[in-house]
VEXDREN-2710 file (C-alpha; in Angstrom, 1 decimal):
% VEXDREN-2710
k/r/px/py/pz
1/MET/20.6/42.5/28.9
2/GLY/22.5/44.9/27.1
3/LYS/24.1/44.0/23.9
4/THR/27.5/42.8/23.3
5/LYS/30.1/45.0/21.6
6/GLN/30.2/42.5/18.9
7/GLN/26.7/42.6/18.3
8/LYS/26.6/46.5/18.4
9/VAL/29.1/46.6/15.7
10/LYS/27.1/44.1/13.7
11/ASP/24.0/45.8/13.9
12/PHE/26.2/49.3/12.7
13/LEU/27.5/47.3/9.9
14/ILE/24.0/46.0/8.8
15/ASN/22.0/49.0/9.5
16/ASN/24.6/51.5/7.5
17/GLY/25.5/49.3/5.2
18/VAL/24.6/51.0/1.9
19/ILE/26.2/53.9/3.4
20/ILE/29.6/52.2/3.8
21/VAL/29.4/50.3/0.3
22/MET/28.9/53.9/-1.3
23/PHE/31.7/55.5/0.8
24/ILE/34.1/52.7/-0.4
25/LEU/32.9/52.9/-4.1
26/VAL/33.3/56.8/-3.8
27/ILE/36.9/56.4/-2.6
28/TYR/37.7/53.7/-5.2
29/THR/36.3/56.1/-8.0
30/GLY/38.4/58.9/-6.5
31/LEU/41.7/56.8/-6.4
32/THR/41.2/55.2/-10.2
33/SER/39.7/58.4/-11.8
34/ASN/41.8/61.5/-12.6
35/ASN/39.0/64.1/-12.2
36/PHE/36.6/62.7/-9.5
37/PHE/38.0/64.6/-6.6
38/THR/38.4/68.0/-8.4
39/GLY/36.6/71.0/-6.8
40/ASN/35.0/71.4/-10.2
41/ASN/33.4/67.7/-9.8
42/LEU/32.5/68.3/-6.0
43/MET/30.8/71.8/-6.9
44/ASN/28.7/70.0/-9.9
45/ILE/27.7/67.1/-7.3
46/LEU/26.9/69.8/-4.8
47/MET/24.5/71.8/-7.5
48/ASN/23.0/68.5/-8.3
49/MET/22.3/67.8/-4.6
50/SER/20.8/71.4/-4.0
51/SER/17.2/70.9/-5.8
52/ARG/17.4/67.1/-4.8
53/LEU/17.9/67.9/-0.9
54/VAL/14.5/70.5/-1.1
55/ILE/12.7/67.5/-2.5
56/ALA/13.8/65.0/0.0
57/LEU/13.0/67.6/3.2
58/GLY/9.7/68.1/1.7
59/ILE/9.0/64.2/1.4
60/ALA/10.6/63.7/4.6
61/GLY/7.7/65.4/6.7
62/CYS/5.2/63.0/5.1
63/VAL/7.4/59.8/5.5
64/ILE/7.8/60.8/9.0
65/THR/4.0/60.8/9.4
66/ALA/4.2/57.0/8.1
67/GLY/2.8/58.8/4.8
68/CYS/4.5/59.3/1.2
69/ASP/4.1/62.0/-1.5
70/LEU/3.8/60.4/-5.1
71/SER/2.8/63.7/-6.8
72/ALA/6.4/65.3/-6.1
73/GLY/7.9/64.8/-9.6
74/ARG/5.0/66.3/-11.1
75/MET/4.7/69.0/-8.9
76/ILE/8.5/69.7/-9.6
77/GLY/7.7/70.0/-13.3
78/PHE/4.8/72.1/-12.4
79/GLY/6.8/74.7/-10.4
80/ALA/9.6/74.8/-13.2
81/CYS/6.9/75.5/-16.0
82/ILE/5.2/78.2/-13.9
83/SER/8.6/79.7/-13.3
84/GLY/9.7/79.8/-16.7
85/MET/6.3/81.4/-18.0
86/LEU/6.9/84.3/-15.9
87/LEU/10.6/84.7/-16.3
88/GLN/11.1/84.5/-20.3
89/ARG/13.0/87.6/-21.9
90/LEU/10.7/90.1/-23.8
91/ASP/12.7/89.4/-27.1
92/TYR/12.2/85.6/-27.0
93/SER/10.2/84.3/-30.0
94/GLY/8.5/81.6/-28.2
95/LYS/7.5/83.9/-25.1
96/PHE/4.3/82.3/-23.5
97/PHE/2.7/85.8/-22.4
98/PRO/4.0/87.8/-25.4
99/ASP/3.6/91.3/-23.8
100/MET/4.4/90.6/-20.2
101/LYS/7.5/92.0/-18.6
102/PRO/9.3/89.1/-16.6
103/LEU/8.7/89.4/-13.0
104/ASN/11.0/89.6/-10.3
105/VAL/13.0/86.4/-9.8
106/VAL/12.4/86.0/-6.0
107/LEU/8.5/87.1/-6.5
108/VAL/8.3/84.1/-9.0
109/ALA/10.0/81.5/-6.5
110/ILE/7.2/82.5/-4.1
111/ILE/4.5/82.2/-6.8
112/ALA/5.5/78.7/-7.7
113/MET/5.6/77.7/-4.2
114/LEU/2.4/79.1/-3.4
115/ILE/0.5/77.5/-6.2
116/CYS/2.0/74.2/-5.6
117/ALA/1.3/74.5/-2.1
118/ALA/-2.6/75.0/-2.9
119/PHE/-2.6/71.8/-4.4
120/GLY/-0.7/70.4/-1.6
121/THR/-3.3/71.5/0.7
122/VAL/-6.1/69.7/-1.3
123/THR/-4.0/66.5/-1.1
124/GLY/-3.6/66.9/2.6
125/ILE/-7.4/67.6/3.0
126/PHE/-8.4/64.4/1.3
127/ILE/-6.0/62.5/3.7
128/ALA/-6.9/64.0/6.9
129/TYR/-10.6/64.3/6.3
130/LEU/-11.8/61.5/4.1
131/ASN/-9.1/59.2/5.4
132/VAL/-7.9/58.7/1.9
133/PRO/-4.4/56.6/2.0
134/PRO/-1.4/59.0/1.2
135/PHE/-0.3/56.7/-1.7
136/ILE/-3.9/57.0/-3.3
137/ALA/-4.2/60.7/-2.7
138/THR/-0.9/61.7/-3.9
139/LEU/-1.2/59.4/-6.9
140/ALA/-4.3/61.3/-8.0
141/MET/-2.9/64.6/-7.5
142/MET/0.1/63.4/-9.6
143/GLU/-2.2/62.8/-12.3
144/ILE/-4.1/66.0/-12.0
145/VAL/-1.1/68.4/-11.6
146/TYR/0.5/66.7/-14.9
147/GLY/-2.7/67.1/-16.7
148/ILE/-3.1/70.8/-15.6
149/CYS/0.3/71.5/-16.5
150/SER/0.4/69.7/-20.1
151/ILE/-3.0/71.7/-21.1
152/TYR/-1.5/75.1/-19.9
153/THR/1.8/74.7/-21.7
154/ASN/0.6/72.8/-24.4
155/ALA/3.2/70.3/-23.7
156/THR/6.0/72.6/-25.2
157/PRO/9.3/73.2/-23.8
158/LEU/9.8/76.3/-22.4
159/GLY/13.2/78.5/-22.6
160/GLY/14.6/82.0/-23.5
161/TYR/15.0/83.1/-19.5
162/VAL/16.1/86.3/-18.2
163/SER/20.0/86.2/-16.9
164/GLU/18.7/87.0/-13.8
165/TYR/17.1/83.6/-13.2
166/THR/20.0/81.4/-14.9
167/GLY/22.3/83.3/-13.0
168/LEU/21.1/81.5/-9.9
169/ALA/22.9/78.5/-11.4
170/THR/26.1/80.2/-12.7
171/GLY/26.5/82.9/-9.9
172/LYS/28.6/82.3/-6.9
173/PHE/28.7/83.6/-3.2
174/LEU/31.6/82.6/-1.4
175/GLY/32.8/80.0/-4.1
176/MET/29.3/78.2/-4.1
177/SER/26.3/78.5/-6.5
178/TYR/23.4/80.4/-5.2
179/LEU/21.2/77.1/-5.7
180/VAL/23.4/75.6/-3.1
181/TRP/22.8/78.4/-0.6
182/ILE/19.0/78.2/-1.2
183/ALA/19.2/74.4/-0.3
184/ILE/21.1/75.5/3.0
185/LEU/18.6/77.9/3.7
186/VAL/15.8/75.5/3.3
187/GLY/17.6/73.1/5.3
188/VAL/18.1/75.3/8.1
189/ILE/14.5/76.3/8.2
190/THR/13.6/72.6/8.0
191/TRP/15.6/71.7/11.2
192/PHE/13.8/74.7/13.1
193/ILE/10.3/73.5/11.9
194/PHE/11.4/69.8/13.0
195/ASN/13.0/70.3/16.1
196/MET/12.0/74.1/17.7
197/THR/8.2/74.0/16.8
198/ARG/5.1/72.7/18.0
199/HIS/4.3/71.5/14.5
200/GLY/7.4/69.7/14.3
201/LYS/6.6/67.8/17.8
202/TYR/3.0/67.0/16.3
203/MET/4.5/65.5/13.2
204/TYR/6.7/63.0/15.3
205/ALA/3.7/62.3/17.4
206/ILE/1.6/61.4/14.6
207/GLY/4.1/59.2/13.0
208/GLY/4.6/57.3/16.3
209/ASN/1.0/56.7/17.0
210/PRO/-1.8/58.8/15.4
211/GLN/-4.5/57.4/17.7
212/ALA/-2.5/58.4/20.7
213/ALA/-1.6/61.7/19.4
214/GLU/-5.3/62.4/19.0
215/VAL/-6.1/61.6/22.4
216/ALA/-3.2/63.8/23.8
217/GLY/-4.7/66.8/21.9
218/VAL/-2.5/66.8/18.7
219/PRO/-4.7/68.5/15.8
220/VAL/-3.8/65.7/13.6
221/LYS/-6.1/66.8/10.8
222/LYS/-4.5/70.4/10.6
223/THR/-0.9/69.0/11.0
224/LEU/-1.3/66.7/8.1
225/ILE/-2.8/69.2/5.9
226/ILE/0.3/71.6/6.7
227/ILE/2.6/68.7/6.1
228/TYR/1.4/68.1/2.6
229/ALA/1.0/71.9/1.9
230/LYS/4.8/72.5/2.9
231/ALA/5.9/69.4/1.0
232/ALA/4.3/71.0/-2.1
233/ALA/5.7/74.1/-1.5
234/MET/9.3/72.8/-1.6
235/TYR/8.8/70.9/-4.9
236/GLY/7.7/74.2/-6.4
237/LEU/10.9/75.6/-5.1
238/ALA/12.8/72.7/-6.4
239/GLY/11.0/73.3/-9.8
240/PHE/12.1/76.8/-9.7
241/MET/16.0/75.8/-8.9
242/MET/16.0/73.1/-11.6
243/GLY/14.8/75.3/-14.4
244/ALA/17.4/77.8/-13.4
245/LYS/20.1/75.2/-13.7
246/ALA/18.5/73.7/-16.9
247/GLY/18.1/76.8/-18.8
248/GLY/14.5/75.5/-19.6
249/ALA/11.9/73.6/-18.6
250/SER/8.9/70.9/-19.8
251/VAL/6.2/69.1/-18.0
252/GLN/8.5/66.0/-17.9
253/LEU/11.1/67.8/-15.7
254/GLY/11.4/65.9/-12.3
255/TYR/9.5/63.0/-13.3
256/GLY/10.2/59.9/-11.0
257/TYR/12.2/62.0/-8.5
258/GLU/10.0/61.4/-5.9
259/MET/10.8/57.6/-5.6
260/GLU/14.8/58.8/-5.3
261/ALA/13.5/61.3/-2.4
262/ILE/11.6/58.6/-0.7
263/ALA/14.6/56.5/-1.0
264/ALA/17.2/58.8/0.1
265/CYS/15.1/59.8/3.1
266/THR/15.3/56.0/4.0
267/ILE/19.0/55.2/3.3
268/GLY/19.6/58.5/5.6
269/GLY/17.4/57.1/8.6
270/VAL/13.9/58.5/8.0
271/SER/11.7/55.5/8.7
272/VAL/9.0/54.5/6.4
273/THR/7.0/53.1/9.6
274/GLY/6.8/56.7/10.9
275/GLY/7.8/58.6/13.9
276/ARG/11.9/58.7/13.2
277/GLY/13.8/61.1/11.0
278/LYS/16.0/64.4/10.9
279/VAL/17.0/66.7/8.6
280/SER/20.5/65.1/8.4
281/SER/18.8/61.9/7.3
282/ALA/17.8/63.6/4.3
283/LEU/21.0/65.2/3.7
284/VAL/22.9/61.7/4.0
285/GLY/20.5/60.0/1.9
286/VAL/20.9/62.7/-1.1
287/ALA/24.6/62.7/-0.8
288/VAL/25.0/59.0/-1.1
289/PHE/22.6/58.9/-4.1
290/GLU/24.6/61.7/-5.8
291/PHE/27.9/60.6/-5.1
292/LEU/26.8/57.1/-6.2
293/LYS/25.6/58.4/-9.6
294/ALA/28.6/60.3/-9.9
295/ALA/31.0/57.5/-9.5
296/LEU/29.1/55.1/-11.5
297/GLN/29.2/57.6/-14.5
298/PHE/33.0/58.0/-13.8
299/LEU/33.3/54.3/-13.7
300/GLY/31.7/54.3/-17.2
301/VAL/28.8/52.2/-16.2
302/ASN/25.8/52.0/-18.9
303/ALA/23.3/54.8/-18.1
304/TYR/20.6/52.2/-18.0
305/ALA/22.5/50.0/-15.5
306/GLN/22.6/52.8/-13.3
307/TYR/18.8/52.6/-12.9
308/ILE/19.2/48.8/-11.8
309/ALA/22.0/50.0/-9.3
310/LEU/19.6/52.8/-7.8
311/GLY/16.7/50.3/-7.6
312/VAL/18.8/47.6/-5.7
313/ILE/19.7/50.1/-3.3
314/ILE/16.0/51.2/-2.5
315/PHE/15.1/47.5/-2.0
316/ILE/18.1/47.1/0.6
317/ALA/17.5/50.4/2.2
318/ILE/13.8/49.7/2.7
319/SER/14.3/46.0/3.8
320/LEU/16.8/47.4/6.6
321/ASP/14.3/50.1/7.6
322/ILE/11.5/47.4/8.1
323/ARG/14.2/45.0/9.9
324/LYS/14.9/48.0/12.4
325/TYR/11.2/48.6/12.9
326/ILE/10.8/44.8/13.5
327/ALA/13.7/44.8/16.2
328/ARG/12.2/47.7/17.9
329/LYS/8.8/45.8/18.4
END
């Protein structure tokens, strides 16, 4: 027996409740605050969204396979510090490598991604071959990466970047910051991987039922390693982007961002129970979070109280996701 129209409306309202409430809050803020709907503020929100979207797209692959990645935040700091070390001006007094000329900006982004991907590969091997739960494996890698980064940088902040690097945040193409364009490019590539490649099909199959996927001939172990390596590469890129925006970096950059990214994915519709989620899910979730933060700031809400609001949203989003899963069963 099909659902009644009333039931469908009710389900829609419950399942998308968080997004609807955010939308109302944003409209209210826009009507009561003078500068909320200005081009400048919307550009700022887009800039903040750019690196967060790259992180969320990385974590989405892990969540779709019913995993998670707690090392994301520390990997971001690691990627930012690697980028910062290689892109300091020659005349900067606190230069990390005193006699080394700053490298090409694109090359540095690739280096940061490859180094982080190497650590992600190790995490993936532990998850795939030793059956270590993703929660534990990524928690261990979070500590390892933080330790290595702290020893290497001596926990001192980095700065004095070349203008080509900071120009990624200040420079514009077709009216949008280069950082936004990088996020769009990552989004398009991720969409292609999720929807048009064998790897994408394998990923959803593992999330649906890993045992059935194995029987059907899906290379489960290899796919999991690629997923965690790819995610780590994205965190490295996000760190590179954040360093450009901030004009500096430290080991603390990105701390705790993994929780927000997992929550953003869930709000948008990536299921923590595995097997479901799209690139648009991550985009919607990240947009909800960034607009919420901006709205709360404009409304003058205490900065620490904003954490409570974000925590409540995470609770609600995960509860609704579990509710959908139970309903499907």
